C-alpha positions in Angstrom: 0.2 -0.1 0.0 1.5 3.5 -0.8 1.9 6.2 1.7 -1.2 8.1 -0.2 -3.4 5.2 0.3 -2.2 4.9 3.8 -2.8 8.2 4.8 -6.2 8.5 3.1 -7.9 5.5 4.4 -8.8 5.3 7.9 -6.7 3.6 10.4 -7.5 0.0 10.8 -7.4 -0.5 14.6 -7.5 -4.2 14.4 -4.1 -4.1 12.5 -1.9 -4.1 15.6 -3.7 -6.8 17.3 -3.4 -8.7 14.2 0.5 -8.3 13.8 0.8 -9.2 17.4 -1.3 -12.3 17.3 0.1 -13.6 14.0 3.9 -13.0 15.5 2.9 -15.0 18.6 1.8 -17.5 16.8 5.3 -18.3 15.1 7.6 -16.7 17.9 6.3 -18.4 21.3 6.6 -22.3 19.7 10.2 -20.9 19.1 11.0 -20.0 21.9 9.6 -23.1 24.1 11.8 -25.1 22.0 14.9 -23.5 22.6 17.2 -24.3 25.2 18.2 -22.1 28.3 21.5 -21.2 26.9 19.8 -19.9 23.8 18.3 -17.1 25.9 21.5 -15.6 27.0 22.8 -15.0 23.6 23.5 -11.7 22.4 21.1 -9.6 20.3 21.0 -6.6 18.3 20.1 -4.2 21.1 23.7 -3.4 22.7 23.9 -4.9 26.0 20.7 -7.2 25.7 20.5 -10.7 25.6 17.5 -12.9 24.4 16.4 -13.0 27.6 16.3 -9.2 28.3 14.6 -8.7 24.9 12.0 -10.8 25.8 11.3 -9.6 29.5 11.3 -5.7 27.8 8.8 -6.9 25.7 6.5 -8.9 27.9 6.5 -6.1 30.5 5.8 -3.3 27.7 2.7 -5.5 26.6 1.3 -5.9 30.0 1.6 -2.4 31.0 -0.3 -1.6 27.5 -2.9 -4.3 28.8 -2.9 -3.1 32.3 -3.2 0.9 31.2 -0.1 1.3 33.7 1.9 4.5 31.8 3.4 5.9 34.8 6.0 9.1 34.4 9.1 7.6 32.6 7.4 4.9 31.3 9.4 3.1 28.3 12.4 5.0 29.2 15.9 3.4 29.6 15.5 3.4 33.2 12.0 2.2 33.2 13.3 -0.6 30.7 15.9 -1.6 33.3 13.5 -1.5 36.1 11.2 -4.0 34.1 14.1 -6.5 33.2 15.2 -6.6 36.8 11.6 -7.1 38.2 11.6 -10.4 36.3 15.2 -11.4 36.7 14.2 -14.3 39.2 11.5 -15.3 36.7 12.1 -18.9 34.5 12.8 -18.2 30.8 9.1 -19.8 30.5 7.4 -17.8 32.7 8.7 -14.6 30.8 7.8 -16.4 27.5 4.1 -17.2 29.5 3.6 -13.3 30.2 4.8 -12.5 26.5 2.2 -15.1 24.9 -0.5 -13.4 27.1 0.7 -9.6 26.3 0.5 -10.8 22.4 -2.8 -12.1 23.2 -4.6 -9.5 24.7 -2.7 -6.1 24.0 -4.3 -5.8 20.5 -7.7 -4.7 22.0 -6.1 -1.7 24.2 -4.1 -0.4 21.3 -7.0 -0.7 18.9 -9.1 1.8 21.6 -5.9 4.2 21.6 -6.8 5.8 18.9 -3.2 5.0 17.2 -0.9 6.5 20.2 0.1 3.1 20.9 0.3 1.4 17.4 4.2 1.9 17.6 4.3 -0.8 20.5 3.0 -3.2 17.9 5.5 -2.5 15.4 8.3 -2.5 17.9 7.4 -6.0 19.6 7.5 -7.3 15.7 10.9 -5.9 15.3 12.4 -7.2 18.5 10.9 -10.6 17.5 12.8 -10.2 14.6 16.2 -9.6 16.9 15.4 -12.9 18.7 14.9 -14.8 15.7 18.4 -13.2 14.4 20.2 -13.8 17.4 19.0 -17.5 16.7 20.4 -17.8 13.5 16.9 -18.3 12.2 16.4 -17.4 8.3 14.2 -14.8 7.5 14.7 -12.7 11.0 12.8 -9.5 9.8 10.2 -11.0 7.4 7.1 -13.6 7.8 3.6 -13.7 7.9 3.2 -10.2 9.4 5.5 -8.2 7.1 2.7 -6.7 5.1 0.9 -5.3 8.3 4.2 -4.2 9.6 4.9 -2.4 6.7 1.8 -0.5 6.8 2.3 0.3 10.3 5.8 1.6 9.0 4.5 4.0 6.6 2.1 5.7 8.9 4.5 5.6 12.0 7.2 7.0 9.6 5.2 10.2 8.6 3.9 11.0 11.9 7.1 11.0 13.2 8.5 13.4 10.5 11.4 11.3 9.0 12.7 12.2 5.3 10.2 11.0 2.4 11.7 7.8 0.9 10.4 6.1 -2.5 11.1 2.7 -1.9 10.8 0.2 -4.5 10.4 -3.0 -2.5 11.4 -6.3 -4.0 8.6 -8.4 -4.6 5.7 -5.3 -4.1 3.5 -4.3 -7.0 3.9 -0.6 -5.9 6.5 1.3 -4.3 6.0 2.5 -0.6 6.5 6.6 0.1 7.5 6.7 4.0 8.0 9.8 6.0 6.4 13.2 6.0 5.3 15.0 2.7 8.4 16.2 0.8 6.8 19.5 -0.9 8.6 20.4 -3.6 11.8 18.6 -2.9 11.9 15.3 -4.5 11.7 12.2 -1.9 15.1 10.0 -1.4 15.1 6.7 -2.9 15.6 3.2 -1.9 15.6 0.2 -3.7 15.9 -3.6 -2.1 14.0 -5.8 -0.2 11.6 -5.0 2.7 13.5 -6.8 5.6 16.5 -4.1 4.7 14.0 -1.4 4.9 12.6 -2.9 8.3 16.2 -2.8 9.6 16.9 0.8 8.4 14.0 2.0 9.9 14.7 0.2 13.0 18.2 1.3 13.5 19.4 -2.5 13.1 22.4 -3.7 11.3 22.5 -3.9 7.4 25.9 -5.3 7.5 26.0 -7.7 4.2 22.6 -6.5 2.7 22.4 -5.4 -1.0 20.2 -1.9 -1.3 20.4 1.3 -2.7 19.8 4.5 -0.6 19.9 7.9 -2.2 19.4 11.3 -0.8 19.4 10.6 2.7 21.5 8.9 5.2 20.6 5.8 7.0 20.6 7.0 10.5 18.1 9.7 9.2 15.4 6.8 8.7 15.6 5.3 12.2 12.3 5.6 13.8 14.2 5.8 17.5 14.8 9.5 16.8 11.5 10.8 18.4 10.3 14.3 17.9 8.0 15.6 19.7 5.6 18.4 18.5 4.5 21.1 21.1 1.7 19.9 23.2 1.7 16.3 21.7 1.5 13.1 23.5 3.8 10.0 22.4 3.8 6.4 23.5 6.8 4.4 23.6 9.0 4.6 20.4 8.3 0.9 19.8 11.7 0.1 18.3 13.7 1.2 21.2 16.6 -1.1 23.0 18.0 1.2 25.3 19.3 0.8 29.0 20.3 3.3 31.4 23.8 1.9 32.3 26.6 0.0 30.1 26.0 -3.4 30.3 28.1 -5.5 32.6 31.2 -7.6 31.2 
């Protein structure tokens, strides 16, 4: 779906929940089948293991389910606290909470009017982080990719990223991400969808084959949130940040 089409049609409140449930059906069985040692693997999120990413994700989703948005929610300090609170849990307890969150958060996100949609996209990206740590193929692809791209187009516009005309492999029509370019021509991307997701989420693209002109990679990163005066913004959804360096 093109950016104009996404902007012109009404938001689909069911899309974030649909994306979460589709990812749940793939990710949770994968996690339950992995040995404990795999939860200690490092991820693309600096300083975070697979276990840390999952604890962060499950905590964020349960906050959404329970409407717990205290001051500083989704900040690096909040992330640290959420992970620390689950330090004594078994890996499977964390997976249980994650499964519950991915099942139940969609309804709360739907009612929020769009402000929490990025949480669903962030969970999907973090699932890709976990798959990549495991060495699974197609880490940032899968059944939810089309819904993830629709959210990516919308959120990149809301966060006023540079306009980007993306010719994505296997898509019939180009995507146009970011803010309206005005008189200036949009930047251009040619490549696959997974690499576009990586660029937009600030994930490594080492070895990926793509073309990018008119914009720097860092300018596409959705984590760089710019807030208009008076606006309220939920957690960035793709941030993996801690308040202090990882030990060791």
